[in-house]
C-alpha positions in Angstrom: 109.0 194.6 175.6 106.7 192.3 173.6 104.6 189.7 175.4 105.4 186.1 174.3 102.5 184.3 172.7 101.8 180.9 174.4 103.2 178.0 172.5 99.7 176.3 172.2 97.8 179.5 171.3 95.0 178.7 168.7 95.6 174.9 168.9 92.8 172.5 169.8 92.8 171.1 173.4 93.9 167.5 173.6 92.3 165.0 176.0 95.6 164.9 177.9 95.6 168.7 178.3 92.1 168.7 179.7 92.9 165.9 182.2 96.0 167.9 183.3 93.9 171.0 183.7 91.5 169.0 185.9 94.4 167.6 188.0 96.1 171.0 188.4 92.8 172.7 189.3 91.9 170.0 191.9 95.3 170.6 193.4 94.6 174.3 194.0 97.3 175.3 191.4 97.0 179.1 190.6 95.6 179.9 187.1 98.9 181.5 186.0 100.9 178.4 186.8 98.4 176.2 185.0 98.7 178.5 182.0 102.4 178.2 182.1 102.3 174.4 182.5 100.0 174.0 179.5 101.5 176.7 177.3 98.3 178.7 177.1 97.0 182.1 178.3 95.2 182.6 181.6 92.1 183.6 179.5 92.1 180.3 177.6 92.6 178.3 180.9 89.6 180.1 182.4 87.5 179.6 179.3 88.2 175.9 179.0 87.7 175.4 182.7 84.3 177.0 182.4 83.4 174.9 179.4 84.4 171.7 181.3 82.7 172.8 184.6 86.1 172.8 186.3 86.4 175.2 189.3 89.5 177.3 189.5 88.5 178.7 192.9 90.8 177.6 195.7 89.2 175.3 198.2 89.0 176.8 201.7 90.6 174.2 203.9 91.8 175.0 207.3 95.5 174.5 207.4 95.4 173.7 211.2 93.5 171.4 213.4 90.8 173.4 215.2 91.8 172.1 218.6 95.4 173.2 218.2 94.3 176.6 217.0 92.0 177.1 220.0 94.7 176.0 222.5 97.1 178.5 221.0 94.5 181.3 221.6 94.1 180.2 225.2 90.6 178.9 224.6 91.4 175.3 225.6 88.9 173.5 227.8 91.5 171.6 229.9 90.4 170.8 233.4 
């Protein structure tokens, strides 16, 4: 099976595409999904993000409140 070439392969990046890349990257969107949204390859997304100093690394945010997590572990300091 042949791989499809992205619809925007070889085209210049528009200002709107760069802004969308920034928005999606800030929202912790996976690189593959960003590539699909923009019609470009993962490699081109990574390259443009690097050129624009846009981080594609996910931010490490705790999904839970620390107090809730500790109480579930039995580490609460209730008196």
